[in-house]
All heavy atoms as an XYZ file, in Angstrom:
786
protein
N       0.821     -1.183      0.000
C       0.001      0.000      0.000
C       0.867      1.253      0.001
O       0.595      2.194     -0.724
C      -0.904     -0.041      1.229
C      -2.055      0.872      1.135
S      -3.187      0.234     -0.098
C      -4.391      1.445     -0.081
N       1.905      1.251      0.819
C       2.806      2.402      0.874
C       3.445      2.663     -0.479
O       3.626      3.803     -0.882
C       3.891      2.200      1.935
C       3.456      2.363      3.381
C       4.582      1.951      4.320
C       3.027      3.783      3.657
N       3.768      1.592     -1.191
C       4.399      1.731     -2.504
C       3.467      2.447     -3.480
O       3.880      3.343     -4.213
C       4.771      0.346     -3.040
C       5.477      0.388     -4.369
C       5.823     -1.012     -4.865
O       6.144     -1.883     -4.032
O       5.746     -1.212     -6.077
N       2.197      2.084     -3.467
C       1.216      2.707     -4.360
C       1.080      4.195     -4.034
O       1.115      5.042     -4.916
C      -0.143      2.001     -4.252
C      -0.037      0.578     -4.802
C      -1.229      2.789     -4.976
C      -1.231     -0.292     -4.516
N       0.933      4.525     -2.752
C       0.771      5.924     -2.356
C       2.026      6.738     -2.670
O       1.944      7.866     -3.110
C       0.431      6.040     -0.865
C      -1.031      5.886     -0.583
C      -1.544      4.678     -0.162
C      -1.891      6.948     -0.762
C      -2.897      4.525      0.092
C      -3.245      6.815     -0.508
C      -3.745      5.600     -0.085
N       3.202      6.163     -2.429
C       4.433      6.928     -2.646
C       4.681      7.177     -4.124
O       5.317      8.150     -4.478
C       5.627      6.234     -1.996
O       5.884      4.999     -2.624
N       4.162      6.325     -5.008
C       4.309      6.542     -6.441
C       3.390      7.648     -6.932
O       3.754      8.404     -7.823
C       3.996      5.260     -7.210
C       5.037      4.191     -7.067
C       4.612      2.895     -7.724
O       3.520      2.788     -8.286
N       5.467      1.901     -7.654
N       2.217      7.746     -6.365
C       1.213      8.672     -6.859
C       1.067      9.949     -6.046
O       0.483     10.908     -6.511
C      -0.152      7.973     -6.933
C      -0.125      6.825     -7.914
O       0.400      6.957     -9.006
N      -0.659      5.690     -7.517
N       1.533      9.955     -4.837
C       1.357     11.095     -3.946
C       2.685     11.398     -3.276
O       3.680     10.734     -3.512
C       0.282     10.806     -2.883
C      -1.033     10.408     -3.488
C      -1.423      9.080     -3.558
C      -1.885     11.363     -4.027
C      -2.633      8.718     -4.124
C      -3.098     11.009     -4.600
C      -3.458      9.689     -4.641
O      -4.650      9.333     -5.209
N       2.665     12.393     -2.406
C       3.886     12.677     -1.641
C       4.247     11.455     -0.812
O       3.451     10.540     -0.639
C       3.675     13.916     -0.769
C       2.586     13.754      0.255
C       2.347     15.069      0.990
N       1.078     15.047      1.653
C       0.898     14.650      2.895
N       1.907     14.273      3.618
N      -0.298     14.645      3.428
N       5.415     11.426     -0.311
C       5.871     10.264      0.462
C       5.038     10.121      1.738
O       5.111     10.944      2.625
C       7.339     10.417      0.803
N       4.237      9.085      1.771
C       3.381      8.830      2.928
C       4.104      7.837      3.837
O       4.614      6.826      3.379
C       2.056      8.234      2.487
C       1.136      9.213      1.859
C       1.449     10.169      0.957
C      -0.262      9.320      2.076
N       0.336     10.869      0.594
C      -0.731     10.364      1.268
C      -1.154      8.635      2.874
C      -2.055     10.748      1.230
C      -2.482      9.001      2.838
C      -2.920     10.052      2.035
N       4.099      8.109      5.108
C       4.709      7.171      6.044
C       3.624      6.274      6.635
O       2.436      6.574      6.531
C       5.478      7.911      7.157
C       4.560      8.857      7.923
C       6.670      8.668      6.603
C       5.194      9.487      9.142
N       4.042      5.181      7.228
C       3.098      4.192      7.752
C       2.066      4.759      8.695
O       0.889      4.396      8.641
N       2.467      5.662      9.568
C       1.535      6.233     10.535
C       0.432      7.038      9.835
O      -0.728      6.998     10.230
C       2.285      7.117     11.531
C       1.457      7.673     12.682
C       0.799      6.543     13.471
C       2.339      8.502     13.611
N       0.804      7.744      8.776
C      -0.183      8.525      8.022
C      -1.217      7.600      7.383
O      -2.418      7.875      7.428
C       0.518      9.366      6.923
O       1.512     10.174      7.537
C      -0.470     10.230      6.182
N      -0.755      6.511      6.810
C      -1.663      5.533      6.199
C      -2.562      4.920      7.268
O      -3.769      4.776      7.073
C      -0.870      4.421      5.471
C      -0.056      5.002      4.319
C      -1.803      3.323      4.973
C      -0.860      5.564      3.193
N      -1.972      4.575      8.414
C      -2.759      3.984      9.510
C      -3.832      4.962      9.978
O      -4.977      4.559     10.232
C      -1.841      3.597     10.662
N      -3.498      6.245     10.088
C      -4.464      7.261     10.507
C      -5.571      7.394      9.477
O      -6.755      7.473      9.820
C      -3.762      8.631     10.701
O      -2.754      8.475     11.697
C      -4.736      9.697     11.117
N      -5.196      7.402      8.207
C      -6.167      7.491      7.110
C      -7.173      6.339      7.197
O      -8.390      6.559      7.169
C      -5.406      7.472      5.777
C      -6.281      7.394      4.567
C      -7.040      8.487      4.171
C      -6.317      6.243      3.812
C      -7.837      8.422      3.038
C      -7.103      6.172      2.672
C      -7.872      7.262      2.286
N      -6.679      5.118      7.319
C      -7.569      3.957      7.402
C      -8.387      3.968      8.687
O      -9.560      3.594      8.688
C      -6.782      2.652      7.267
C      -6.320      2.375      5.864
C      -5.031      1.942      5.623
C      -7.168      2.547      4.792
C      -4.602      1.684      4.335
C      -6.746      2.293      3.483
C      -5.453      1.859      3.266
N      -7.787      4.395      9.774
C      -8.503      4.471     11.047
C      -9.707      5.407     10.934
O     -10.788      5.118     11.456
C      -7.549      4.952     12.137
O      -8.229      5.122     13.337
N      -9.532      6.524     10.253
C     -10.643      7.467     10.070
C     -11.737      6.872      9.196
O     -12.928      7.107      9.434
C     -10.121      8.774      9.481
C      -9.313      9.538     10.495
C      -8.824     10.851      9.958
N      -8.045     11.532     10.990
C      -7.228     12.526     10.759
N      -7.066     12.983      9.536
N      -6.562     13.081     11.745
N     -11.346      6.093      8.192
C     -12.356      5.427      7.352
C     -13.120      4.382      8.154
O     -14.329      4.210      7.970
C     -11.703      4.798      6.121
C     -11.124      5.772      5.100
C     -10.441      5.008      3.962
C     -12.190      6.699      4.544
N     -12.440      3.705      9.076
C     -13.105      2.741      9.969
C     -14.068      3.487     10.883
O     -15.223      3.087     11.062
C     -12.068      1.929     10.783
C     -12.748      1.140     11.890
C     -11.283      0.996      9.862
N     -13.614      4.611     11.458
C     -14.459      5.415     12.353
C     -15.716      5.925     11.653
O     -16.773      6.045     12.272
C     -13.685      6.608     12.919
C     -12.597      6.194     13.897
O     -12.611      5.019     14.351
O     -11.715      7.032     14.183
N     -15.600      6.236     10.363
C     -16.749      6.737      9.596
C     -17.666      5.615      9.122
O     -18.715      5.863      8.538
C     -16.268      7.533      8.378
C     -15.644      8.853      8.740
C     -15.237      9.608      7.494
C     -14.648     10.961      7.881
N     -14.408     11.790      6.696
N     -17.248      4.370      9.374
C     -18.074      3.240      8.985
C     -17.914      2.836      7.532
O     -18.729      2.093      6.996
N     -16.852      3.288      6.887
C     -16.632      2.945      5.484
C     -15.808      1.678      5.316
O     -15.887      1.005      4.292
C     -15.950      4.106      4.750
C     -16.764      5.391      4.716
C     -15.961      6.513      4.103
C     -18.056      5.183      3.945
N     -15.001      1.369      6.337
C     -14.192      0.150      6.319
C     -14.436     -0.639      7.593
O     -14.742     -0.069      8.643
C     -12.692      0.491      6.253
C     -12.139      1.061      4.962
C     -10.653      1.383      5.136
C     -12.338      0.118      3.804
N     -14.269     -1.939      7.486
C     -14.342     -2.828      8.634
C     -12.933     -3.370      8.869
O     -12.306     -3.879      7.936
C     -15.313     -3.976      8.350
C     -15.443     -5.044      9.425
C     -16.044     -4.436     10.687
C     -16.294     -6.183      8.927
N     -12.420     -3.224     10.084
C     -11.078     -3.702     10.413
C     -11.186     -5.028     11.135
O     -11.924     -5.165     12.095
C     -10.359     -2.673     11.278
N     -10.447     -6.003     10.648
C     -10.439     -7.326     11.249
C      -8.979     -7.700     11.507
O      -8.227     -7.941     10.566
C     -11.111     -8.325     10.309
C     -11.207     -9.705     10.903
O     -10.892     -9.924     12.067
N     -11.628    -10.658     10.090
N      -8.588     -7.719     12.770
C      -7.199     -8.018     13.117
C      -7.027     -9.511     13.328
O      -7.754    -10.119     14.100
C      -6.785     -7.247     14.357
C      -5.318     -7.358     14.647
C      -4.871     -6.368     15.687
C      -3.384     -6.584     15.887
N      -2.690     -5.482     16.408
N      -6.078    -10.079     12.616
C      -5.746    -11.498     12.758
C      -4.246    -11.601     12.958
O      -3.473    -11.427     12.019
C      -6.177    -12.281     11.512
C      -7.675    -12.315     11.318
C      -8.073    -13.072     10.073
O      -7.249    -13.540      9.307
N      -9.374    -13.199      9.873
N      -3.869    -11.844     14.194
C      -2.440    -11.873     14.514
C      -1.852    -10.483     14.340
O      -2.461     -9.492     14.731
N      -0.686    -10.410     13.712
C      -0.053     -9.098     13.547
C      -0.644     -8.288     12.382
O      -0.322     -7.120     12.211
C       1.407     -9.449     13.272
C       1.348    -10.789     12.620
C       0.170    -11.496     13.265
N      -1.506     -8.901     11.604
C      -2.054     -8.234     10.411
C      -3.460     -7.712     10.666
O      -4.248     -8.325     11.380
C      -2.113     -9.206      9.241
S      -0.498     -9.785      8.727
N      -3.757     -6.595     10.048
C      -5.103     -6.039     10.113
C      -5.661     -6.045      8.692
O      -5.062     -5.494      7.773
C      -5.077     -4.609     10.650
C      -6.469     -4.029     10.867
C      -6.424     -2.590     11.339
C      -6.077     -2.512     12.795
N      -6.194     -1.145     13.335
N      -6.798     -6.687      8.533
C      -7.458     -6.756      7.230
C      -8.575     -5.722      7.185
O      -9.356     -5.598      8.126
C      -8.018     -8.161      6.986
C      -6.936     -9.200      6.878
C      -6.501     -9.897      8.001
C      -6.333     -9.458      5.664
C      -5.486    -10.840      7.917
C      -5.313    -10.403      5.559
C      -4.898    -11.083      6.687
O      -3.892    -12.005      6.592
N      -8.628     -4.991      6.102
C      -9.642     -3.953      5.936
C     -10.584     -4.345      4.815
O     -10.150     -4.718      3.723
C      -8.975     -2.611      5.621
C      -8.032     -2.094      6.703
C      -7.198     -0.950      6.180
C      -8.815     -1.654      7.921
N     -11.867     -4.263      5.102
C     -12.883     -4.617      4.121
C     -13.854     -3.456      3.960
O     -14.197     -2.790      4.942
C     -13.667     -5.855      4.590
C     -12.852     -7.117      4.837
C     -13.681     -8.133      5.582
C     -12.375     -7.671      3.513
N     -14.325     -3.210      2.736
C     -15.306     -2.135      2.556
C     -16.632     -2.515      3.190
O     -17.057     -3.667      3.143
C     -15.432     -2.011      1.038
C     -14.977     -3.324      0.497
C     -13.991     -3.880      1.491
N     -17.291     -1.543      3.823
C     -18.598     -1.774      4.436
C     -19.732     -1.426      3.473
O     -20.873     -1.804      3.710
C     -18.748     -0.928      5.690
S     -17.681     -1.454      7.024
N     -19.413     -0.685      2.426
C     -20.437     -0.232      1.482
C     -20.110     -0.718      0.080
O     -18.937     -0.836     -0.282
C     -20.472      1.307      1.445
C     -20.705      2.050      2.739
C     -20.519      3.539      2.520
C     -22.091      1.766      3.263
N     -21.151     -0.948     -0.688
C     -20.937     -1.216     -2.107
C     -20.561      0.104     -2.777
O     -20.694      1.178     -2.177
C     -22.213     -1.776     -2.742
O     -23.203     -0.752     -2.798
N     -20.123      0.037     -4.005
C     -19.763      1.253     -4.731
C     -20.955      2.198     -4.838
O     -20.831      3.412     -4.617
C     -19.223      0.917     -6.122
C     -18.777      2.107     -6.977
C     -17.706      2.930     -6.260
C     -18.284      1.631     -8.322
N     -22.132      1.665     -5.114
C     -23.335      2.498     -5.228
C     -23.704      3.129     -3.890
O     -24.086      4.290     -3.830
C     -24.516      1.688     -5.777
C     -24.397      1.383     -7.260
C     -24.219      2.629     -8.107
O     -24.963      3.612     -7.924
O     -23.316      2.623     -8.966
N     -23.583      2.361     -2.803
C     -23.866      2.908     -1.468
C     -22.886      4.016     -1.122
O     -23.255      5.043     -0.565
C     -23.801      1.804     -0.409
C     -24.942      0.822     -0.484
C     -24.715     -0.393      0.403
O     -23.556     -0.845      0.557
O     -25.716     -0.898      0.939
N     -21.616      3.810     -1.489
C     -20.605      4.836     -1.227
C     -20.905      6.109     -2.023
O     -20.822      7.212     -1.476
C     -19.202      4.337     -1.574
C     -18.189      5.452     -1.530
C     -17.731      5.940     -0.303
C     -17.736      6.056     -2.692
C     -16.832      6.987     -0.249
C     -16.834      7.112     -2.644
C     -16.390      7.571     -1.424
O     -15.518      8.613     -1.377
N     -21.244      5.970     -3.283
C     -21.568      7.142     -4.114
C     -22.740      7.920     -3.517
O     -22.717      9.150     -3.470
C     -21.909      6.716     -5.541
C     -20.727      6.293     -6.351
C     -21.203      5.882     -7.742
C     -20.097      5.395     -8.627
N     -20.606      4.990     -9.948
N     -23.760      7.207     -3.060
C     -24.921      7.851     -2.443
C     -24.508      8.580     -1.162
O     -24.868      9.734     -0.948
C     -26.013      6.823     -2.151
C     -27.326      7.430     -1.697
C     -28.433      6.406     -1.483
N     -28.498      5.399     -2.519
C     -28.177      4.101     -2.343
N     -27.807      3.661     -1.169
N     -28.257      3.240     -3.330
N     -23.716      7.908     -0.309
C     -23.248      8.513      0.941
C     -22.412      9.753      0.649
O     -22.590     10.791      1.282
C     -22.431      7.488      1.728
C     -21.778      8.059      2.947
C     -22.356      8.241      4.180
C     -20.442      8.543      3.062
N     -21.450      8.804      5.041
C     -20.260      9.003      4.384
C     -19.374      8.632      2.164
C     -19.064      9.531      4.828
C     -18.185      9.159      2.608
C     -18.038      9.605      3.927
N     -21.520      9.656     -0.326
C     -20.636     10.774     -0.654
C     -21.432     11.950     -1.218
O     -21.176     13.107     -0.872
C     -19.571     10.315     -1.661
C     -18.484     11.301     -1.854
C     -17.659     11.413     -0.559
N     -16.717     12.477     -0.708
C     -16.658     13.542      0.087
N     -17.459     13.661      1.110
N     -15.790     14.477     -0.120
N     -22.391     11.679     -2.090
C     -23.214     12.743     -2.673
C     -24.039     13.437     -1.589
O     -24.150     14.668     -1.577
C     -24.124     12.167     -3.761
N     -24.614     12.661     -0.679
C     -25.401     13.257      0.409
C     -24.515     14.106      1.315
O     -24.910     15.182      1.749
C     -26.117     12.173      1.208
C     -27.254     11.551      0.434
C     -27.844     10.329      1.118
O     -27.245      9.752      2.011
N     -29.026      9.919      0.683
N     -23.319     13.624      1.586
C     -22.362     14.368      2.400
C     -22.023     15.704      1.741
O     -22.017     16.750      2.388
C     -21.062     13.567      2.506
O     -20.791     13.165      3.769
N     -21.746     15.647      0.464
C     -21.411     16.851     -0.298
C     -22.576     17.830     -0.303
O     -22.392     19.034     -0.092
C     -21.055     16.457     -1.737
C     -20.579     17.557     -2.659
C     -19.201     18.040     -2.246
C     -20.559     17.061     -4.084
N     -23.764     17.324     -0.498
C     -24.959     18.164     -0.509
C     -25.146     18.876      0.830
O     -25.423     20.075      0.865
C     -26.187     17.303     -0.830
C     -27.464     18.012     -1.213
C     -27.299     18.767     -2.515
C     -28.597     17.015     -1.331
N     -24.962     18.160      1.927
C     -25.129     18.753      3.258
C     -24.042     19.793      3.531
O     -24.329     20.903      3.976
C     -25.121     17.661      4.356
C     -24.979     18.260      5.736
C     -26.376     16.815      4.260
N     -22.798     19.446      3.250
C     -21.673     20.331      3.571
C     -21.677     21.598      2.717
O     -21.499     22.700      3.233
C     -20.328     19.584      3.409
C     -19.152     20.535      3.490
C     -20.199     18.489      4.456
N     -21.903     21.452      1.426
C     -21.779     22.608      0.529
C     -23.088     23.343      0.253
O     -23.067     24.530     -0.071
C     -21.166     22.173     -0.804
C     -19.738     21.651     -0.742
C     -19.276     21.225     -2.125
C     -18.793     22.693     -0.165
N     -24.216     22.650      0.362
C     -25.490     23.249     -0.073
C     -26.579     23.162      0.996
O     -27.757     23.219      0.683
C     -25.960     22.601     -1.376
C     -24.916     22.733     -2.450
C     -24.080     21.677     -2.778
C     -24.737     23.937     -3.117
C     -23.101     21.814     -3.756
C     -23.762     24.089     -4.082
C     -22.947     23.018     -4.387
O     -21.970     23.173     -5.347
N     -26.196     23.012      2.253
C     -27.127     22.946      3.376
C     -28.213     21.886      3.158
O     -29.353     22.052      3.574
C     -27.770     24.320      3.644
C     -26.822     25.418      4.075
C     -25.973     25.941      2.927
O     -26.485     26.180      1.837
N     -24.694     26.101      3.158
N     -27.878     20.830      2.459
C     -28.804     19.734      2.222
C     -29.867     20.024      1.185
O     -30.800     19.258      1.010
N     -29.711     21.121      0.455
C     -30.740     21.545     -0.495
C     -30.361     21.200     -1.942
O     -29.373     21.709     -2.471
C     -30.960     23.060     -0.378
O     -31.731     23.537     -1.452
N     -31.171     20.356     -2.563
C     -30.974     20.030     -3.974
C     -31.184     21.283     -4.821
O     -30.474     21.517     -5.801
C     -31.928     18.897     -4.421
C     -31.830     18.654     -5.907
C     -31.632     17.620     -3.644
N     -32.121     22.119     -4.409
C     -32.381     23.351     -5.137
C     -31.149     24.256     -5.143
O     -30.772     24.807     -6.181
C     -33.565     24.108     -4.534
C     -33.924     25.357     -5.305
C     -35.029     26.145     -4.578
N     -35.421     27.320     -5.303
C     -34.688     28.435     -5.398
N     -33.520     28.506     -4.822
N     -35.128     29.471     -6.073
N     -30.499     24.410     -3.989
C     -29.278     25.215     -3.917
C     -28.182     24.638     -4.814
O     -27.455     25.375     -5.479
C     -28.760     25.311     -2.484
C     -29.622     26.171     -1.598
O     -30.501     26.898     -2.063
N     -29.385     26.087     -0.298
N     -28.072     23.321     -4.820
C     -27.082     22.662     -5.673
C     -27.347     22.961     -7.144
O     -26.456     23.375     -7.876
C     -27.084     21.151     -5.421
C     -26.300     20.377     -6.445
C     -24.916     20.405     -6.433
C     -26.957     19.648     -7.418
C     -24.194     19.702     -7.391
C     -26.235     18.945     -8.372
C     -24.855     18.972     -8.360
N     -28.602     22.748     -7.571
C     -28.940     22.970     -8.980
C     -28.798     24.436     -9.356
O     -28.352     24.764    -10.467
C     -30.355     22.474     -9.274
C     -30.530     20.956     -9.218
C     -31.998     20.582     -9.363
C     -29.693     20.275    -10.287
N     -29.162     25.320     -8.451
C     -29.025     26.749     -8.701
C     -27.560     27.122     -8.921
O     -27.228     27.863     -9.839
C     -29.597     27.532     -7.525
O     -29.387     28.908     -7.705
N     -26.678     26.587     -8.086
C     -25.252     26.845     -8.231
C     -24.716     26.249     -9.525
O     -23.938     26.876    -10.238
C     -24.467     26.263     -7.038
O     -24.948     26.852     -5.838
C     -22.981     26.505     -7.169
N     -25.157     25.050     -9.827
C     -24.686     24.353    -11.016
C     -25.075     25.079    -12.297
O     -24.276     25.215    -13.216
C     -25.244     22.920    -11.026
C     -24.766     21.997    -12.140
C     -23.265     21.770    -12.033
C     -25.503     20.675    -12.072
N     -26.296     25.585    -12.357
C     -26.795     26.162    -13.598
C     -26.966     27.674    -13.559
O     -27.433     28.259    -14.524
C     -28.132     25.515    -13.971
C     -27.956     24.102    -14.459
C     -28.350     23.034    -13.675
C     -27.375     23.840    -15.687
C     -28.176     21.729    -14.103
C     -27.193     22.548    -16.125
C     -27.600     21.494    -15.339
O     -27.425     20.218    -15.768
N     -26.614     28.344    -12.465
C     -26.796     29.785    -12.356
C     -26.039     30.496    -13.479
O     -24.852     30.328    -13.642
C     -26.325     30.291    -10.994
C     -26.826     31.692    -10.711
O     -27.900     32.056    -11.236
O     -26.149     32.415     -9.968
N     -26.767     31.270    -14.233
C     -26.162     32.029    -15.317
C     -25.974     31.242    -16.604
O     -25.522     31.780    -17.602
N     -26.291     29.979    -16.588
C     -26.147     29.162    -17.789
C     -27.517     28.651    -18.214
O     -28.403     28.453    -17.397
C     -25.222     27.979    -17.534
C     -23.798     28.394    -17.239
C     -22.884     27.200    -17.099
O     -23.167     26.144    -17.700
O     -21.882     27.330    -16.383
N     -27.656     28.466    -19.490
C     -28.913     27.956    -20.007
C     -29.059     26.467    -19.691
O     -28.112     25.707    -19.801
C     -28.987     28.141    -21.524
C     -29.098     29.600    -21.920
O     -29.605     30.387    -21.101
O     -28.673     29.949    -23.031
N     -30.247     26.119    -19.281
C     -30.585     24.714    -19.089
C     -31.496     24.346    -20.250
O     -32.481     25.039    -20.505
C     -31.325     24.485    -17.754
C     -30.486     24.951    -16.579
C     -31.669     23.010    -17.592
C     -31.205     24.868    -15.247
N     -31.184     23.268    -20.912
C     -32.002     22.879    -22.055
C     -33.392     22.459    -21.589
O     -33.566     22.001    -20.453
C     -31.338     21.738    -22.825
O     -31.441     20.528    -22.096
N     -34.354     22.633    -22.454
C     -35.724     22.219    -22.133
C     -35.777     20.722    -21.870
O     -36.550     20.256    -21.044
C     -36.667     22.624    -23.257
C     -36.855     24.119    -23.335
C     -37.848     24.509    -24.378
C     -37.916     26.030    -24.390
N     -39.078     26.540    -25.041
N     -34.934     19.986    -22.572
C     -34.874     18.535    -22.377
C     -34.383     18.199    -20.960
O     -34.937     17.321    -20.298
C     -33.953     17.896    -23.421
C     -33.924     16.388    -23.379
C     -35.245     15.752    -23.781
O     -36.017     16.352    -24.548
O     -35.508     14.633    -23.298
N     -33.370     18.923    -20.484
C     -32.868     18.705    -19.118
C     -33.943     19.033    -18.084
O     -34.127     18.304    -17.108
C     -31.622     19.552    -18.850
C     -30.364     18.974    -19.476
O     -30.375     17.778    -19.841
O     -29.374     19.714    -19.584
N     -34.650     20.142    -18.294
C     -35.720     20.533    -17.369
C     -36.809     19.477    -17.356
O     -37.296     19.075    -16.297
C     -36.286     21.921    -17.741
C     -35.221     22.993    -17.481
C     -37.557     22.220    -16.959
C     -35.584     24.364    -18.009
N     -37.175     18.995    -18.531
C     -38.202     17.957    -18.637
C     -37.756     16.691    -17.897
O     -38.534     16.104    -17.138
C     -38.464     17.644    -20.111
C     -39.464     16.558    -20.355
C     -39.594     16.266    -21.839
C     -40.367     14.990    -22.059
N     -40.253     14.502    -23.432
N     -36.492     16.282    -18.108
C     -35.967     15.094    -17.440
C     -35.968     15.259    -15.923
O     -36.325     14.331    -15.189
C     -34.544     14.783    -17.920
C     -34.500     14.247    -19.336
O     -35.566     13.859    -19.875
O     -33.398     14.236    -19.922
N     -35.564     16.439    -15.456
C     -35.543     16.688    -14.008
C     -36.952     16.670    -13.419
O     -37.177     16.098    -12.352
C     -34.871     18.028    -13.706
C     -33.343     18.042    -13.818
C     -32.810     19.464    -13.748
C     -32.723     17.182    -12.725
N     -37.907     17.302    -14.107
C     -39.294     17.295    -13.631
C     -39.822     15.873    -13.539
O     -40.471     15.503    -12.553
C     -40.186     18.126    -14.560
C     -40.046     19.606    -14.367
C     -40.992     20.350    -15.300
C     -40.874     21.849    -15.128
N     -41.771     22.573    -16.044
N     -39.550     15.085    -14.554
C     -40.016     13.699    -14.557
C     -39.354     12.919    -13.419
O     -40.029     12.185    -12.691
C     -39.710     13.023    -15.893
C     -40.190     11.583    -15.940
C     -39.916     10.940    -17.290
O     -39.570     11.605    -18.250
N     -40.083      9.639    -17.349
N     -38.053     13.099    -13.233
C     -37.341     12.403    -12.184
C     -37.900     12.771    -10.810
O     -38.134     11.899     -9.975
C     -35.851     12.714    -12.268
C     -35.034     11.928    -11.284
C     -34.567     10.652    -11.423
C     -34.609     12.374     -9.982
N     -33.880     10.280    -10.304
C     -33.888     11.308     -9.399
C     -34.760     13.554     -9.277
C     -33.325     11.408     -8.140
C     -34.203     13.644     -8.012
C     -33.487     12.583     -7.456
N     -38.108     14.085    -10.559
C     -38.637     14.523     -9.266
C     -40.070     14.033     -9.046
O     -40.451     13.721     -7.927
C     -38.570     16.046     -9.130
C     -37.225     16.556     -8.700
C     -36.444     17.308     -9.558
C     -36.734     16.269     -7.442
C     -35.199     17.778     -9.159
C     -35.492     16.726     -7.027
C     -34.723     17.475     -7.893
N     -40.860     13.989    -10.099
C     -42.257     13.528     -9.939
C     -42.315     12.045     -9.587
O     -43.265     11.599     -8.968
C     -43.054     13.826    -11.205
O     -42.675     12.967    -12.258
N     -41.295     11.295     -9.949
C     -41.246      9.866     -9.635
C     -40.750      9.611     -8.218
O     -40.878      8.505     -7.713
C     -40.352      9.140    -10.639
C     -40.920      9.122    -12.047
C     -39.931      8.595    -13.073
O     -38.807      8.206    -12.692
O     -40.283      8.568    -14.257
N     -40.171     10.593     -7.568
C     -39.606     10.421     -6.219
C     -40.602     10.636     -5.150
O     -41.508     11.067     -4.958
C     -38.409     11.359     -6.004
C     -37.241     11.027     -6.897
C     -36.684      9.697     -6.526
C     -35.659      9.200     -7.508
N     -35.246      7.874     -7.273
């Protein structure tokens, strides 16, 4: 793991990696299973569950949990096609 991080990022030391994984365990994203001297880490969420969790987190942190605020920021000052508006209306009506 250290080899992968050191190739792609600044030189990460073992303690930094351990802290990173520990925080993911604390957030409930990883499950830590210690067997002897080794600790095995397993994902707690599927990729789709993670994407949903991450999107909701982003929405709360940046847009006060408001989809309207998000869309307003995304499209403010730019034209939204009638097709996009139609798709969004249909999607919201199904929810």
